[in-house]
C-alpha positions in Angstrom: 24.3 22.9 109.3 27.5 21.6 107.8 30.4 20.1 109.6 33.6 19.4 107.6 36.7 17.7 109.0 39.8 17.6 106.9 42.6 15.2 107.8 45.9 16.5 106.6 48.8 14.1 105.8 51.5 14.4 103.2 51.3 10.7 102.3 48.2 11.1 100.1 50.0 13.5 97.8 53.2 11.6 97.3 51.9 9.2 94.7 50.7 11.5 92.0 51.5 14.9 90.4 48.8 17.6 90.4 48.5 20.4 87.9 49.4 23.7 89.4 46.2 25.5 90.6 45.1 28.7 88.9 46.0 32.1 90.4 43.3 33.2 92.8 42.8 36.3 94.9 40.8 34.4 97.5 43.8 33.0 99.4 45.6 36.2 100.5 47.2 37.4 103.7 44.8 38.9 106.2 46.0 41.5 108.7 46.3 40.0 112.2 44.2 42.9 113.6 41.1 41.5 111.8 38.7 38.9 113.3 38.5 35.8 111.1 35.0 36.9 110.2 34.3 37.3 106.5 31.6 39.5 105.1 30.7 42.1 102.5 27.8 44.4 102.2 27.5 43.0 98.7 26.2 39.7 100.2 22.7 41.2 100.4 20.2 40.9 97.6 18.1 44.0 97.1 16.5 45.0 93.8 13.1 46.6 93.3 11.6 44.4 96.0 12.1 41.2 94.1 13.9 39.6 97.0 10.6 39.8 99.0 9.0 37.4 96.6 10.9 34.5 98.2 10.5 33.4 101.8 14.3 33.3 102.2 15.6 36.5 103.9 18.0 37.7 101.2 19.2 40.6 103.4 19.8 38.7 106.7 23.6 38.8 106.4 23.7 42.6 106.8 21.3 42.3 109.7 23.6 39.8 111.5 26.5 42.2 111.1 24.5 45.2 112.4 23.4 43.2 115.5 27.1 42.3 116.2 28.0 46.0 115.8 25.3 47.1 118.2 26.8 44.7 120.8 30.3 46.2 120.2 31.7 42.8 119.2 33.0 43.9 115.8 33.6 47.0 113.7 34.0 47.5 109.9 37.8 47.7 110.1 37.9 44.4 112.0 36.0 42.3 109.4 37.7 40.5 106.6 36.2 41.9 103.4 35.0 39.1 101.1 36.1 38.9 97.6 34.0 37.7 94.6 34.7 34.3 93.3 35.9 34.6 89.7 35.0 32.4 86.8 38.4 30.6 87.2 37.6 30.1 90.9 34.2 28.6 90.1 35.6 26.4 87.4 37.5 24.4 90.1 34.1 22.7 90.6 31.6 24.0 88.1 31.4 23.0 84.5 31.6 25.7 81.9 28.3 24.5 80.5 26.6 25.2 83.8 28.2 28.7 84.2 27.0 29.5 80.7 23.5 28.5 81.6 23.5 31.2 84.3 23.7 33.7 81.5 20.0 32.9 80.9 17.6 34.7 83.2 15.0 32.0 83.1 17.6 29.5 84.5 18.4 31.9 87.4 14.7 32.5 88.0 14.3 28.7 88.4 17.2 28.3 90.7 16.3 31.3 93.0 12.6 30.4 92.8 11.7 34.0 92.0 9.7 33.9 88.7 9.9 37.7 87.9 13.7 37.3 87.5 12.8 35.6 84.2 11.8 39.0 82.7 15.0 40.9 83.7 17.9 41.5 81.3 20.7 39.1 82.3 23.2 41.8 83.0 20.9 43.0 85.8 20.5 39.4 87.0 24.3 39.0 87.1 24.8 42.3 89.0 21.9 42.1 91.4 21.3 38.4 92.0 24.3 36.3 91.1 27.1 38.7 92.1 26.0 38.6 95.8 26.0 34.8 95.6 29.5 34.9 94.1 30.7 37.2 96.8 29.4 34.7 99.5 31.0 31.8 97.6 34.3 33.7 97.7 33.7 34.3 101.4 33.3 30.6 102.1 36.5 29.8 100.3 38.4 32.5 102.1 37.1 31.4 105.5 38.3 27.9 104.8 41.9 29.1 104.6 41.3 31.5 107.6 40.1 28.6 109.7 43.3 26.8 109.2 45.4 29.9 109.8 43.5 31.1 112.9 41.9 28.1 114.4 38.3 29.3 113.6 36.5 31.4 111.1 33.0 32.6 110.2 31.6 33.4 106.8 28.4 35.5 107.5 26.9 33.9 104.4 27.3 30.9 102.1 26.2 27.3 102.7 24.6 26.7 99.3 24.2 23.0 99.8 21.6 22.4 97.0 24.1 23.4 94.2 26.3 20.8 92.6 28.9 21.2 89.8 26.4 21.2 87.0 23.0 22.1 88.6 21.6 24.7 91.0 18.4 24.9 92.9 16.8 25.9 96.2 18.2 29.5 96.0 21.7 27.9 95.6 23.5 29.0 92.4 27.1 28.1 93.3 28.6 25.1 95.2 30.5 26.9 97.9 30.8 23.9 100.2 32.3 21.8 97.4 34.6 24.7 96.4 35.9 25.3 99.9 36.9 21.6 100.2 38.5 21.3 96.8 40.4 24.6 97.2 41.8 23.1 100.5 42.6 19.8 98.8 44.5 21.6 96.0 46.2 24.4 97.9 46.9 23.4 101.5 49.6 20.8 101.7 48.5 17.5 103.1 44.7 18.1 103.2 43.3 14.9 101.9 40.1 13.9 103.7 36.9 15.6 104.6 33.7 14.9 106.5 30.6 17.0 105.8 27.9 16.9 108.5 24.8 18.6 107.2 22.2 19.5 109.8 20.1 21.8 107.7 16.3 21.0 107.6 16.8 20.0 103.9 18.9 17.3 102.4 22.2 18.7 101.1 21.9 17.1 97.7 24.4 19.4 96.0 27.6 18.4 97.8 26.3 14.9 97.9 26.2 14.7 94.1 29.6 16.3 93.9 31.3 13.8 96.2 29.3 10.8 95.1 32.4 8.7 94.2 35.0 10.6 96.2 36.3 8.3 99.0 38.1 11.3 100.6 34.8 12.8 101.7 32.5 11.3 104.3 29.0 12.8 104.4 26.5 12.7 107.3 23.1 14.3 106.7 20.3 14.9 109.1 17.1 16.3 107.4 13.3 16.2 107.2 12.6 13.3 104.8 9.3 14.9 103.6 10.5 18.2 102.2 12.6 19.5 99.3 14.7 18.2 97.6 14.0 14.5 98.1 16.9 13.6 95.9 17.1 9.8 96.0 20.1 9.6 93.8 22.1 12.0 95.9 21.2 10.0 99.1 23.5 7.3 97.8 26.5 9.5 98.7 25.4 9.8 102.4 27.4 7.5 104.6 25.4 8.4 107.8 21.8 9.2 107.0 19.3 10.4 109.6 15.9 11.1 108.2 13.6 12.8 110.7 9.8 13.1 110.8 7.6 16.2 111.0 7.5 17.8 114.5 10.7 16.3 115.9 11.3 18.3 119.0 14.5 19.5 120.7 14.3 16.8 123.3 14.7 14.2 120.5 17.1 16.2 118.3 19.5 18.0 120.6 18.0 19.5 123.7 18.0 23.3 123.6 17.8 24.8 120.1 20.2 26.6 117.8 22.3 28.7 120.2 22.9 25.7 122.5 23.5 23.4 119.5 26.2 25.8 118.2 27.8 26.0 121.6 28.0 22.2 121.8 29.7 22.0 118.3 32.2 24.8 119.1 33.0 23.4 122.5 33.8 20.0 121.0 36.0 21.5 118.3 37.8 24.0 120.5 38.5 21.6 123.3 40.2 19.3 120.8 41.9 22.2 119.0 40.2 21.4 115.7 40.0 24.4 113.4 36.4 25.2 112.7 34.6 27.2 110.0 31.1 28.4 110.3 28.7 29.4 107.4 25.2 30.7 108.1 23.2 29.1 105.3 19.4 29.1 105.3 16.8 30.8 107.4 13.3 31.6 106.5 12.0 33.7 109.4 12.4 37.3 110.3 14.1 36.3 113.6 16.8 34.3 111.8 19.4 37.1 111.7 18.9 37.8 115.4 19.4 34.1 116.2 22.6 33.9 114.2 23.9 37.0 116.0 22.9 35.6 119.4 24.7 32.4 118.6 27.9 34.2 117.7 27.7 36.5 120.8 27.2 33.4 123.0 30.3 31.7 121.5 32.3 34.9 122.2 30.9 35.2 125.8 32.0 31.7 126.5 35.5 32.3 125.1 35.0 29.9 122.2 35.8 32.5 119.6 38.2 35.4 120.3 40.5 37.4 118.1 43.5 37.0 120.4 42.8 33.3 120.7 42.7 33.1 116.9 46.0 34.9 116.6 47.6 32.8 119.3 46.6 29.5 117.7 47.8 30.6 114.3 51.3 31.2 115.8 51.3 28.1 118.0 49.4 25.3 116.2 49.4 21.9 118.0 47.7 18.6 117.6 47.7 15.4 119.6 46.5 11.8 119.1 42.9 11.6 120.2 39.4 10.9 119.1 36.5 13.3 119.2 32.9 12.2 119.4 30.8 14.9 117.7 27.2 15.7 118.8 26.3 13.6 115.7 28.2 10.6 117.2 30.8 10.8 114.4 34.2 9.7 115.6 37.1 11.8 114.3 40.7 10.6 114.3 43.4 13.2 114.7 47.1 12.8 113.9 50.1 13.1 116.3 52.1 15.9 114.7 53.0 19.4 115.7 53.1 20.9 112.3 50.3 23.4 111.4 49.3 21.1 108.6 48.8 17.9 110.7 45.5 18.5 112.4 41.9 18.5 111.1 39.5 21.3 110.2 35.9 21.3 111.2 33.6 23.2 108.8 30.1 23.7 110.2 27.0 25.5 109.1 25.8 27.0 112.3 22.3 28.0 111.0 19.8 25.9 109.2 16.6 26.5 107.2 14.3 25.4 110.0 12.3 27.5 112.3 13.8 29.9 114.8 15.6 28.0 117.6 13.0 25.4 118.4 11.5 22.3 116.7 14.5 21.7 114.5 15.6 20.6 112.0 12.3 19.1 110.8 9.8 21.8 110.5 9.4 23.1 107.0 9.1 26.9 106.5 
């Protein structure tokens, strides 16, 4: 789970001149009739059964959408269609050398942990494996802007926290967390600070390496100390480190599992009018998609996410001076301004790679 808070103030941008950002299709106007929920059927990885060779459910994103449709929460014409991150988009963070490495099938096989990918022509790997991940990466970047415009947003995908600018791993080929932050730094006037709160079962070594020496970004990470990736160097970037042991129960971690945890996070953000972005990240069980859908439905039933609410907040943004104590005990300072650019954004990964609902986030799957 990732939680990102971005403090916006024009002062940080007054002392230097930035190059104009490249032209992108990811920051575009979205019809107000759409929910700020980003998805594409192209998120799902399906090719000759290869996706079944990894415990990660590479088709869970479509299942989440289908569950939400069954509950009449959304329809196809109410979803924001994700767009693929282009090479220029990716180069905002990634090195060209790393992107060129992805043109070798054995590199992608290593990153995705699916050995047979090694024997596929790279044009198939690009189309069937990497394109879905680029679509999700584009979705996270789009949802970051939507969260600012609407007050909240969900990317039904993304959360690739093991990928850094020059190295992928753990089924993460693109650094969408880093990209979402840097796009906002570059393109939204006044965005100058971020806090990432990573509550996935695994250490988020990708974004940690990317922001190692960046004082604008504060990182909190809660993870099982005994499982992948065990990246000692990346841990140096963590400002608030919580290493948990095997078998840590809900009573010690939060109290009531994923759905309740997500509710706590959204209640805190919404009550303080902090824009919030949710990405769904990991999930290694067959029930993962159902749990994600149940969490989103619960948030809607409680009035924490709503299309009309999103539209209203986009039209009438407001911030006050106050402090917010997150469930992680992180204190967040908000600024006293009424401009839409003078409050913070909370980016949170609602799902994690732990077991379904209970015994999280420490149980390896």
